[in-house]
C-alpha positions in Angstrom: 92.7 64.4 61.6 93.2 66.1 65.0 90.6 65.8 67.6 88.5 69.0 68.4 89.1 70.9 71.6 86.9 69.7 74.4 85.8 71.9 77.3 87.6 69.6 79.7 90.9 70.1 77.8 90.5 73.8 77.9 89.9 73.7 81.7 93.0 71.7 82.1 95.1 74.5 80.6 94.1 77.0 83.2 97.2 77.4 85.5 96.9 76.9 89.2 97.3 80.1 91.2 100.7 80.5 92.8 100.7 79.8 96.5 103.1 80.6 99.2 104.7 77.1 99.4 105.3 77.3 95.6 107.4 80.5 96.2 110.5 79.7 98.2 111.7 83.4 98.3 108.5 84.6 100.0 108.7 81.6 102.4 112.3 82.5 103.4 111.4 86.2 103.8 108.6 85.3 106.2 110.8 82.8 108.0 113.3 85.7 108.7 110.4 87.7 110.2 109.4 84.7 112.4 113.0 84.4 113.6 113.2 88.0 114.5 110.0 88.0 116.5 110.8 84.7 118.2 114.4 85.1 119.2 114.8 88.9 119.5 115.1 90.3 123.0 112.1 92.0 124.6 114.5 93.9 126.8 112.5 93.0 129.9 109.3 94.6 128.5 106.2 92.6 129.1 104.4 94.7 126.4 107.0 94.0 123.8 107.1 90.3 124.7 103.3 90.0 124.3 103.5 91.9 121.0 106.2 89.6 119.7 104.0 86.6 120.5 100.9 88.2 118.8 102.9 88.7 115.7 104.3 85.1 115.7 100.9 83.6 116.3 99.2 85.6 113.5 102.1 84.8 111.1 101.9 81.1 111.9 98.2 81.0 111.1 98.7 82.8 107.7 101.6 80.6 106.7 99.7 77.4 107.7 96.9 78.4 105.3 99.3 78.4 102.3 97.7 81.6 101.0 97.7 82.6 97.3 100.4 84.9 96.1 98.8 88.0 94.5 101.3 90.3 92.8 100.5 93.9 92.0 102.4 95.8 89.4 105.9 96.4 90.8 106.5 100.1 91.4 109.4 102.2 92.5 109.6 105.7 94.1 112.4 108.2 94.1 113.7 106.9 97.5 114.2 103.4 96.1 117.4 104.7 94.5 118.8 104.3 98.0 117.7 100.6 98.3 120.9 99.0 97.1 122.9 101.0 99.7 120.4 99.9 102.4 120.9 96.3 101.4 124.7 96.7 101.5 124.5 98.1 105.0 122.1 95.5 106.2 124.4 92.7 104.9 127.1 94.0 107.3 125.0 93.5 110.4 123.1 90.8 112.3 120.2 91.7 110.0 121.9 90.2 107.0 119.4 87.4 106.7 116.4 89.7 106.4 118.2 92.2 104.2 119.2 89.5 101.7 115.8 87.8 101.8 114.2 91.1 100.9 116.7 91.8 98.1 115.8 88.4 96.5 112.2 89.7 95.9 113.0 93.4 95.4 112.0 93.3 91.7 108.5 92.2 92.7 107.8 94.9 95.3 105.2 97.7 95.1 106.5 100.8 96.8 103.9 103.4 97.8 103.1 106.3 100.1 99.9 105.4 101.9 98.7 109.0 102.2 96.4 110.9 99.9 98.7 114.0 100.2 102.4 113.7 100.7 104.7 116.8 100.9 106.9 117.1 97.9 110.0 117.0 99.9 108.9 113.8 101.7 107.8 112.1 98.4 111.5 112.0 97.4 112.7 110.6 100.7 110.1 108.0 101.8 108.1 105.0 100.7 106.9 101.6 102.1 106.1 98.2 100.7 103.7 95.6 102.1 104.9 92.0 101.8 102.1 90.4 103.8 98.6 91.9 104.3 95.5 93.0 102.5 97.6 94.6 99.7 100.7 92.4 100.0 101.8 89.6 97.7 101.1 87.2 100.6 97.5 88.0 101.5 96.4 88.3 105.1 93.6 90.2 107.0 95.2 89.4 110.4 98.7 90.8 110.1 100.6 93.3 108.0 104.4 92.8 107.5 106.4 95.2 105.4 109.3 97.6 105.0 109.7 101.4 105.1 112.7 103.1 103.4 113.9 106.6 104.3 116.6 108.6 102.5 119.4 110.1 104.6 118.5 113.2 106.6 114.7 112.6 106.5 112.0 113.8 108.9 108.9 111.6 108.7 106.2 113.9 110.2 104.3 113.1 113.4 101.4 110.7 113.0 99.6 107.9 114.7 97.6 104.7 113.9 94.2 104.3 115.4 93.4 100.7 116.6 96.7 99.4 115.1 99.6 98.2 117.2 102.9 98.7 115.4 106.5 97.7 115.8 109.6 98.7 113.8 112.8 96.6 113.6 115.9 98.3 112.2 117.4 96.6 109.2 120.0 99.2 108.3 120.8 102.8 109.1 120.3 104.9 112.2 117.1 106.6 113.2 115.3 108.3 116.1 111.7 108.3 117.2 110.4 111.5 119.0 114.1 112.5 119.5 114.2 110.0 122.4 117.0 107.6 121.4 119.1 106.4 118.5 118.1 103.0 117.1 120.6 100.8 115.3 120.1 97.6 113.3 118.4 94.9 115.3 116.5 97.4 117.6 112.8 97.1 118.0 110.4 99.8 119.0 106.7 99.3 119.8 104.0 101.9 119.2 100.6 101.2 120.9 97.4 102.2 119.1 97.1 106.0 119.0 100.7 106.7 120.0 102.0 109.9 118.3 105.4 109.4 116.7 107.8 111.2 114.5 110.9 109.7 112.9 114.2 111.3 111.9 117.1 109.5 110.2 120.9 110.0 110.1 122.7 112.4 107.9 124.7 110.0 105.7 123.0 106.7 105.1 119.5 105.5 104.2 117.4 103.7 106.8 115.4 100.5 106.1 112.9 99.4 108.8 110.8 96.2 108.9 107.4 96.7 110.5 104.5 94.7 111.8 100.9 95.9 112.2 98.3 94.1 114.2 94.7 95.3 114.5 91.1 94.7 113.3 90.8 93.4 109.7 88.9 96.5 108.5 91.6 98.8 109.9 94.4 96.9 108.3 92.6 97.0 105.0 91.9 100.8 105.2 94.1 102.4 107.9 93.2 105.9 106.8 96.8 107.2 107.2 97.2 110.9 107.8 99.7 113.2 109.4 98.9 114.9 112.7 97.9 118.5 112.5 100.7 121.0 113.2 98.9 122.1 116.4 98.6 118.6 117.7 102.2 117.8 116.9 103.4 120.9 118.8 101.3 120.0 121.8 102.7 116.4 121.8 106.2 117.8 121.6 105.6 120.3 124.4 106.2 123.3 122.2 
């Protein structure tokens, strides 16, 4: 005669939550971020050098805590049809490590828009995914790391992030911010809190950017993303 279930036996069957150190692919992806922000050039900029250190320090604290992995339902958007091409391009550059590390977890990503209202044309050509942060698989209230994907020939309207310091690092494709320069894989650009910026991408290939956000925990959890008004955008561009 079999023994009856005990409460203790039932408790033993509850699986332990998955944590970062149990998930090598997430660890390797975060290691690629750490490498970029440690060894990439600041180009002589004290502001970029300080930002890189802030990202590294916040990342080190999160990794050391061995946070729980909390997966949301994977979700794609129309622009993710361009993701395989972005990975192919990234694999041809110095960003190969980050490109391949992201590809390893690509079936577990939640792509989203972040805005309550997105123009129909943009909804087909843009999306982002968080890999570390309040909504990311690797939970953190100190730092957001993620990726944004643009289709070829995209204009990402002017916007800003209040109280959030932001950097982009090119993984694949060519792009411009505020029509000021062309950025290629490996380039980093820093946007201070409140800086207005507008992104355009090249005509032929998708553009994949890694990004980091640093700011107050409440802002990272609810950034209140919205595009700048047409009037404000024109003033900023000197039109």
